[in-house]
N, C-alpha and C positions, 0 to 999 in steps of 0.2 A: 482472567483472560478467557476469551471465547473458546468453547470446546472445539476440537478439531473438526467434528462433523458439521458444525454450523458456521465455519469460517467463510466469509465472503472473500475467497481467494482473488478473484478477478477485481473486486472492488479495492482490495489492499494494494494490488499492483498498479491499478489505475491511479490511486492517490499518490503512490510513490513516484510515478512518472510525471504526474501533473505538478507535484511539488518540486521535483528535481529534474525538470525536463532537459535542461542544457547539460547537466551532469550525466544524464542517461545517454545522450548523444555522444558526449566525450568518451564515455566508457565503452560503448558498443558500436557506435557508428562515427568514429572520429573523422572519417573522410568527408562526411557531409558538412562538417564545420568549415571546410574550405570554400564552400559556395553558398552558405546560408548567412543571412544578416542576424547578428546576435542582438536581437531586440525583443520587444514584447511578443509574447506568444498568445494567439487568440484560440481558445478552445471552443469549438463549434458544437452545435446540436448534433447528437449522435443518433437521431432517428432517421431510419431509411425504410423504404418499402421493400418487402422481401421479394416481390416480383412485379413486373409491369402490370398495372391495372388491378393489382390485388389490394385489399383493404388491410391485410395483415402487415404490421410493422415490426421491424427488428431494431434493437438498440445495440449499436456497435460500442466498443469500449472507450476508445479515445480518438478524437479527431482534432488535430492542431494545425492552425494556419501560420505559416512562417513566410518570410520574404527572401527571395534570391538576393545575394549580396550585390550591392551597387546597382540594383535594378528596381523598377516599379512593379514587377510581377511577383506573384506568390505561388506557393505550392502547399499541399496538405500532407501531413503525416497521419496515416491511419495505423494505429497501434492496437493490437489485440493480444492481451494476456490470456493464455489457455492453461487451465489447471488440470485438464483431463485429456486423454488421448481420444479424439473423435474421428471416426471414419469420414473420408471425403471432405475434411476441413479445408483443404486447398481449393476445392470447388466453391465452397462458401465464400472464401476470401476473394475469389474471382467475381462472384456475384456482387459482393460488397463493392468491389472496385468499380464495376460497371454502374451501379446505382449512384455511388458517390461522384463518379466522373460526370454522369448525366446531370446530377443535381447542382454541382458546383462549377463544372467546366474548368477545372484546374488540374495540373499534374498531381499525381498521388504517389506517395512513397509508402508502400505497405510493409508493415513489420509485425511479426508474431513472436511473442515471448512464451515459449513452452516451459511451464513451471512444474509439470507433474514429475513424480519420482520415477515412474516406470511407464512404458518401456524405455530403454536407453538407446535403442537403435535410432539412427538419424531420422528426424521427422521430414515428411515431404515439404518442399518449399516451392513447388511449381505446379501449375495445372496446364495440361496440354490437350489440344485437339488436333489430331493428325490422321492422315490417310496413307496408304502404301506409297502413293506417288508424290505427296507434298504435305507440308505442315501448315495447318490453318492458324494455329495459335500456340504460343508458349507464354503463359503469365507467371511471373516470378515474384516472390516476396522475400524479404530478409527474415531468416529464421534464427532466433536466439534460443537455443535449447540448453537450459541451465544444468540439467543432469548430465550433460556431456562436457561441462566446463569444470576444471579443477580449481577449487577454492584457493589453493596456494598461489596460483598465477595472478591473483588479484590482491594479494596482501599489501603491495606497495603502491596501490593506485591512489590512495588519499582522496577517495571519492565517496560521498554518502550513499550513492546507489550500490557501489561495491560493498560497503559495510553492511548493507541490508541483504543484498542478493547472494553473498557468500553463504548465507544460511540455507539457500536452496540449491547450491551447486553440488557437484559430486564429492561426497564426504564419506570416508571410511568410518565405520561404526565407532572405532576406538578414537577417532579424531574429533568427535562431536564436542566434548568439553573445550578442547583447544580452539576449535573454530569459533565457538561462542566468545571465548576470551578475546580472540583476534578481531572479531566483528566489533565488540564493544571498545576495545583499545583504539581501533581506527576511528570509531565514532567519537571517542573522547578527544582525540587529537584534532578533529575537524572544528570544534568549538562552535557548533551551530546554536541557534536560539533554542530556548527550552522546549517549545512546542515541537520543533522538528527533531530535536534529540529524543524526546519522548516517543514520537511516532516511530522512529527507526528502532529504538530499543524494544518497543512492543512488537514491531515487525519481526525482529530477530527472535524474541522470546516465543512468538507464535510458531515459528518454524524450527526452532531449536529448543523445544521443551525437554529439559534434561530429567532423567530418572535420578533416584536418590543417590546411587553410587556415582553417577556422572556429575551430580552437583558437588560431591565431595572433591572429585578431581578438578572440577572447574574452580572451586575455591582455592585449592592447593596451587593451581596455575596462577590465579590472581595474586596470591600471597608471594609468589616468586618474582613478581614484577617490581620494577623500581617504584619508589614511594610515590612519585608524581603520577605515574600511570595508574598505580593501584588506587590511589585516592580518587582519581577522576572516574574510574570505572565504578567504584563503590558509591560515589555521589550520584552517578547516573542510575544505578540500581536502586538506591534509596529513594530517589525522586520518583521513579516509576512505581515502587512499592507503595509509597505514600499516596500516590494518585489512585492506585488500586484500592487501598483502604478507604479513601474518601468516597469512591464510587460505591463500594460495598456498604458503607455506612449510610449513604444517601438512599440506596435501594431499600435498606431496612426501615429507615424513617418513613419513606414514601409508602411502604407496605402497611405500616402502622396507621398512617393517616388515611389511607384508602379504607382500611377496616373501620375506622372511626367515623369518617365523613362520606364514604362511598365514592365520591367523585371530587377531583381537584381540577382547577383550570390549568391549561398548558403553561400559562405564565407563572403560576404558583409552583408547579412542578419544576420548571426551569430554574426558578429562584432557589429552590431547595437543593437542586443538584449542583448549584454553584457555591454552596456554603462550605466553609472549612470544616475539618474533622471536629474541632472543638465546638464549633457552633452546632453541628449536627448532634453531637452528644448532649449538648444543653437542650436542644429542641426535643430529643427523644425522651427526656425527663419532663420537660414542660408540657408536652402534648397530653400527658396523662391527666392534667387538670383542665384541659380545654373542654368546654361544653358545646361549642359551636364553631363553625368555620370562621366566624368573626374573630374569635380568640387567636386563631392561627394568623389571620391577616394582620391583626394588631401586633402580634409578636414579631412578624417579619418587618413591619413598618418601624417598630421600635429598634430593631437591629440595624436598619439603614440609617437611623438618626443618631444612634449611640456612638 
């Protein structure tokens, strides 16, 4: 798993929302479902100019085009996950709103997901320009501040976004093992496809990395579950661990090959990264006898035809 210091927090949240867009709305913005057409979502280019006439460009996190229910008109969701507390962020959201409105000429529904651990005071959710005698502007956006939400309130949601984001909500230190159990138990009941299950389980593990004593309590909580739930959680964990072992083994084999041949084509690297653990172990032994890159190519070709 990626070390905490190098985690692409905003990227993880973006992938979560893109993968489970409707579930995200259902969980946090259910009122929107009353007037939006539940159909295909078009994710648009996220490149905008930072100011009029400037060459500098900014990449916003997520821009989704959806349709008003029963109408031929559309609107945009601009969703920004923020993993750190930044001053004047509400002003930047207003600037983004102006650029996006100018570029697309569509109504824009702005949303910010504050995922940082601290501070816990309520984040700003508006930008104002006013004078003593009148108000020129009040720009508002929906603020979802995870560290002000209690994970227990989301236990019965049966929603994949809830199973992931409970790991970033307000959690007492002593509750961390229990929260991880409940996140994975909820995930197991959802019966998602393997790729989505793996993504959420890794998301939870990224933000609920337990210490040794917490792992013991986690396992004790799992052991107390009914057999069906316990087996589902252990299957999820085993699948994730095997995937981690496969990635680790692939990294070792690629490092050995780079030392031997200096450079590999992207196609060959991708092929090696897709091998099963047993195949990687066989390759790690076979490569000791390789004299040239042609031996590697032949070995991979033979693997495809066997």
